[in-house]
ZATI-460852 format. One line per 3 residues: number of its first residue (from 1); their letters; for each residue x, y, z of C-alpha. Coordinates in pm, whole numbers, plus 32768, in hexadecimal, padded with zeros to 4 digits. Example, Ala and Ser with C-alpha at 12.3 -4.5 7.8 and 13.67 -1.06 7.14 Angstrom:
% residues 2
1) AS) 84CE 7E3E 830C ~ 8557 7F96 82CA .
This chain:
% residues 277
1) MRS) D1DE 6F49 5B9D ~ D305 6E66 5BDD ~ D3F7 6DBE 5AF3 .
4) SNP) D3FF 6C49 5ABD ~ D577 6C64 5ADF ~ D5B8 6BD2 5C3B .
7) VFT) D6BE 6CDB 5C7B ~ D5B7 6DEB 5C85 ~ D47F 6D3F 5D0C .
10) RRG) D4C8 6DAE 5E71 ~ D53C 6F0E 5E31 ~ D3F1 6FBF 5DF6 .
13) FSQ) D473 70C1 5CFE ~ D36A 70A6 5BF8 ~ D204 710F 5BEF .
16) DGE) D113 7136 5ACF ~ D17C 7299 5A7B ~ D253 72F1 5950 .
19) AGF) D3B3 736E 5982 ~ D4BE 739E 587F ~ D62C 7387 582D .
22) NGA) D5EC 74CD 5776 ~ D5A8 757F 58BF ~ D431 754E 58B4 .
25) QAG) D35C 7583 59E7 ~ D366 7470 5AE9 ~ D22C 73A7 5B28 .
28) PYA) D10A 741B 5C02 ~ D1A3 7369 5D2D ~ D2EC 7428 5D2B .
31) GSP) D28E 74EF 5E5F ~ D197 73FD 5EF9 ~ D1B1 72FA 600F .
34) QNP) D1CA 71E8 5F07 ~ D324 7264 5EA8 ~ D41A 71D1 5FA5 .
37) YAQ) D518 72E2 5F57 ~ D42C 740A 5F7D ~ D400 73F4 60F6 .
40) PSN) D459 752B 61C1 ~ D565 7468 627C ~ D611 7401 613A .
43) PYA) D73C 74E8 60F7 ~ D73A 747D 5F89 ~ D5D0 74DE 5F46 .
46) QQM) D58F 75A6 5E0B ~ D4E6 76F9 5E2D ~ D401 77AD 5D3A .
49) GPD) D485 78F1 5CA8 ~ D3B8 7A2D 5C63 ~ D37D 79C1 5AFE .
52) GSM) D300 786A 5B69 ~ D43F 77B3 5B08 ~ D4FE 76C6 5BEA .
55) MQG) D61F 7762 5CAB ~ D74D 76B4 5D3C ~ D729 7643 5EA3 .
58) ARA) D7C2 76F6 5FC9 ~ D8F8 761A 5FC3 ~ D9D8 7587 5EBB .
61) GVM) D9E5 7413 5E82 ~ D8A8 73D1 5DC1 ~ D87F 72DF 5CA2 .
64) TID) D8C6 737C 5B4E ~ D8E9 7306 59E9 ~ DA63 7335 5A08 .
67) SVV) DA77 725E 5B42 ~ D9AA 714B 5A9E ~ DA7C 7156 5961 .
70) NRT) DBC2 714D 5A29 ~ DB57 7025 5B00 ~ DACE 6F6C 59D4 .
73) AIT) DC16 6FA5 591B ~ DCD7 6F17 5A43 ~ DBF4 6DE7 5A61 .
76) LGT) DBE7 6D9B 58ED ~ DD5A 6DE1 58CD ~ DD9B 6CDA 59D8 .
79) VIA) DCC2 6BE1 591B ~ DD78 6C26 57D4 ~ DED5 6C1B 586E .
82) TAA) DE9C 6AD0 5922 ~ DDF3 6A3F 57EE ~ DF27 6A98 5721 .
85) VAW) E00A 69EF 5822 ~ DF34 68B4 5825 ~ DF31 68B0 56A7 .
88) IMN) E0AC 68D0 5691 ~ E0E3 67C4 579C ~ DFF6 66DD 56DD .
91) LPV) DF57 665C 581C ~ DE83 651F 5806 ~ DD0B 653D 57E7 .
94) GIG) DCDB 6494 5939 ~ DD88 65B6 59E8 ~ DCAB 66A9 592C .
97) IVF) DB73 65F6 59A7 ~ DBF3 6602 5B0E ~ DC27 677A 5AF6 .
100) ALV) DACF 67A1 5A55 ~ DA37 66FF 5B8B ~ DB0F 67D7 5C6E .
103) GMG) DA99 690C 5BB3 ~ D931 68A0 5BD8 ~ D960 6879 5D4F .
106) LAL) DA09 69CD 5D6E ~ D8F2 6A6E 5CA3 ~ D7E9 69DD 5D8A .
109) WQS) D8B0 6A48 5EBC ~ D8C9 6BB0 5E42 ~ D75D 6BB4 5DD3 .
112) FKR) D6E5 6B63 5F34 ~ D7D6 6C4B 5FE9 ~ D74A 6D8C 6077 .
115) EPS) D86D 6E5A 5FF5 ~ D942 6E43 5EBA ~ DA9A 6DAD 5EF5 .
118) PPL) DBA1 6E19 5DF4 ~ DC8F 6CF7 5E4E ~ DB72 6BFE 5E26 .
121) ILA) DB07 6C99 5CDD ~ DC6D 6C93 5C58 ~ DC94 6B29 5CCB .
124) YAV) DB5D 6ADA 5C00 ~ DBF7 6B8E 5AD5 ~ DD36 6ABF 5AF5 .
127) SQG) DC7B 6974 5B07 ~ DB9B 69CE 59E3 ~ DCC6 6A46 591B .
130) IFL) DD78 68F8 5948 ~ DC3E 683C 58E2 ~ DC08 6919 57B0 .
133) GVI) DD74 68F9 5747 ~ DD69 677E 575E ~ DC1C 674E 56AC .
136) SKA) DC6C 6855 55A4 ~ DDB8 67AE 5552 ~ DD13 6658 553A .
139) IND) DC02 66D1 544D ~ DCED 67B0 5386 ~ DDCC 6682 5346 .
142) MVA) DCA0 65D3 52AA ~ DC0F 6704 51FA ~ DD1A 67FF 5197 .
145) GAA) DCBC 6965 51F0 ~ DB96 6903 52CD ~ DC10 69C8 53FA .
148) MQA) DC40 6B0C 533B ~ DAEE 6AE6 5293 ~ DA4D 6AB6 53E9 .
151) VLG) DAFC 6BED 546E ~ DA84 6CBC 5345 ~ D923 6C35 536C .
154) TMA) D920 6C8E 54DE ~ D99E 6DEE 5496 ~ D895 6E1B 5389 .
157) VFA) D77F 6DB0 5476 ~ D7FE 6E98 5587 ~ D813 6FC2 549B .
160) GVL) D6C1 6F77 5400 ~ D60A 6F53 554B ~ D6AE 708C 55D9 .
163) FMY) D647 7154 54A7 ~ D4E0 70D5 54AE ~ D4C9 710E 5624 .
166) KQR) D546 7275 560C ~ D454 72BA 54ED ~ D33B 721E 55BC .
169) IIK) D2FA 711D 54AD ~ D31A 7022 55C9 ~ D245 708B 56F1 .
172) VDA) D290 6FD3 5832 ~ D149 6FCE 58F1 ~ D098 6ED5 59D2 .
175) RFT) D00A 6E11 58AC ~ D15E 6DF4 5803 ~ D1FE 6D80 5947 .
178) KFV) D0F2 6C7A 598B ~ D11A 6BF1 582B ~ D296 6BD8 584B .
181) IAA) D27C 6B31 599F ~ D17E 6A32 5924 ~ D243 69EA 57E6 .
184) SIG) D38E 69C6 589E ~ D2F8 68D7 59A0 ~ D268 6800 588B .
187) FML) D3B0 6808 57CB ~ D481 67A5 58F9 ~ D392 668D 595C .
190) LMV) D3AA 65FB 57FF ~ D525 660E 580A ~ D52C 655F 595C .
193) VNL) D446 644B 58DF ~ D51C 6426 57A7 ~ D655 6409 587F .
196) LVS) D5BB 6306 5966 ~ D541 6232 5843 ~ D699 6242 57A1 .
199) VFA) D73E 61D5 58E8 ~ D658 60AB 5924 ~ D5FF 604B 57BE .
202) GGD) D738 60BA 5706 ~ D758 6181 55C8 ~ D6D5 62E6 55BF .
205) GLG) D5A4 62A0 5694 ~ D476 633A 55EB ~ D54C 63C0 54D0 .
208) LRT) D51E 652B 5538 ~ D68C 6585 5508 ~ D6DC 64E2 53B9 .
211) GGL) D64D 64E9 525B ~ D51B 65B6 5202 ~ D498 65C8 5366 .
214) GIL) D5EF 6632 53DC ~ D5EE 6754 52E6 ~ D48E 67B9 5352 .
217) FGV) D4E2 67B3 54C4 ~ D62C 6863 5483 ~ D572 6983 53DD .
220) IGV) D479 6989 54FE ~ D59E 6996 55F2 ~ D635 6AC3 553F .
223) ILG) D4E4 6B75 553C ~ D4B7 6B35 56AF ~ D616 6BB9 56EC .
226) ACF) D5BA 6CF6 562D ~ D484 6D1C 5708 ~ D55B 6CF5 583F .
229) LAL) D63C 6E0B 57BC ~ D510 6EF3 57A2 ~ D4B0 6E9B 5909 .
232) DFK) D617 6EDD 5979 ~ D616 7031 58CC ~ D4D4 7086 5981 .
235) MVE) D56C 7027 5ACF ~ D69F 70FE 5A8D ~ D5C7 721E 5A1C .
238) DGI) D4E9 7214 5B4F ~ D60F 71EA 5C3A ~ D6A6 732A 5BAE .
241) AYG) D55C 73E7 5BAE ~ D50D 7382 5D13 ~ D665 73D7 5D9C .
244) APE) D6DF 7279 5DEF ~ D82F 7267 5EA5 ~ D960 7245 5DC7 .
247) KES) D9A3 70E5 5E49 ~ D870 7072 5D8A ~ D938 70AD 5C4B .
250) WLA) D9EE 6F66 5C97 ~ D8A0 6EB4 5C9F ~ D83D 6F4F 5B53 .
253) AFG) D98A 6EDF 5ABE ~ D94E 6D81 5B46 ~ D7F5 6D6A 5AA9 .
256) LTM) D869 6DEC 5958 ~ D98E 6CF9 5958 ~ D8AD 6BCF 59A0 .
259) TLV) D7C3 6C33 5886 ~ D8DD 6C65 578A ~ D973 6B13 57E8 .
262) WIY) D81E 6A74 57AB ~ D800 6B15 5651 ~ D965 6AB6 55F2 .
265) LEF) D931 694A 5651 ~ D7ED 6937 558C ~ D899 69CA 545A .
268) LRL) D9BA 68D7 5484 ~ D8C9 67B3 5491 ~ D809 6830 5362 .
271) IAI) D946 6858 5293 ~ D9BE 66FE 52F6 ~ D872 6668 5281 .
274) LQG) D85A 6730 513F ~ D9C3 66FF 50CF ~ DA1E 65B9 5178 .
277) D) D9FA 645B 50ED .
């Protein structure tokens, strides 16, 4: 099974087996040819201990929860710091849109690279931070407290999904992944159509981002973001269980950052609709 997150679609971590943040057994492919990190020539490959548990590979430098947390903290910290600078400088919205497009390009570049590039990932974080700072300041000026409410909402979703994932309330299997992929494709196509109609016909296009429909699609966007988080957790989990190299922690941080930015923006849009004029 692969994630719909473009960061992870090429990596091949995940299979249909269950693995856990709680140290649960890796999936049935952990020692099989399907696992790209379990090959005999891979110095990072995990080995099975006498009790059937996964042992650390022959060499250091494998992906761990600590390495993922550290890289994610660096990436998100960069987003937050640059967002704060952009907010304080009160940059115009036009500049924010330019950096949003730059961030999109950098995200696509990293997604199609064979190896994670920390400088590229941090450049993405800077561009996204500037965009978020600009758009957050603009909306917060119209709706006081909107940015903080969006931050709290994003944190609540992250904590809730992590808890449900660890408790196996959310089970990321092939069916779940196919549903999320199909729903996200449909959602993005509708957003593109709405944007094109708004560009050529004016107004809000099909009205999918304002009023009642805007609220509905905002909620759907948050739910999809939560589903992406579950997929990201599964990718991290399998990468650790299968002994992925430590450099893959940067890719995990990149994917988690993209998902959290998505959720934050959807919350910001929802708050602007619900509390705005």
